[in-house]
N, C-alpha and C positions, 0 to 999 in steps of 0.2 A: 359565734362561729359563722362562717360562710361556707355553704356547700355549692359545688358545681351543679348546675342544672343544664340538662340537654333538652333543647327544643327541636321538634321535628314537624315539618309541614305535612299535613294529611289531606285526604280528599275532602274532608269536611271542616278543616280548620287547623288546629295545632295540638300536639301532645307534648308532654314534658315529663321527665323523670330525673331522679337524683341517684346517681350511681352508688354513692356512699350510704344511701338509706334504701335498701332493697324493699320494694313494694310501695315506695312513695312516688306515685304517678298521678297525672291528671290530664284533662283535655280542655279545650275551649274553642269557640268559634273564631276568635281573633288571638293574636299573640298577646295583646294586652290582657285579655280575659284569662288566658292561660298563665301569664305571669302572676296575676292576682291569685288564681287558683292554686298554683304551686307553692306560693308563700303560705297560704292557709294549710295546704297539705303537709308542708314541712313542719309547721307549728303543731298541727294535730298529731303527726307521726311522733315527734319528739316528746310531746306531752304524754302520749300513750306509753311510750317506752319508759318514761320516768315513773308513771303510775305502776307499771308492771315490774319495776326494779331492774330493768335491762340497762346494760351499759350503753352510753351514747357514743357512737363512733366518731372519731376525729375525722375531719374532712381530709381526704388524701387524693381525690381525683382532680385533675386539671384538664383544661381543654384549650386548644389553640387552633387558629385558622392557618392552614399551610397552603401556599400557592401550588396549584397543580401544573 
């Protein structure tokens, strides 16, 4: 499965979250660090959901860049 990740620039680096996995968030000083961190966060989030017997949500969120 592939989940959409939203990256946001912050005053101290970047943050990222997965809309289809509430609570799956991370931060990093660089975008590359944040990408690595969110991959680990997704893995850990899904692993914990499986351990707790919770249903794994299907990815439904998409994102696009729209010209302004």
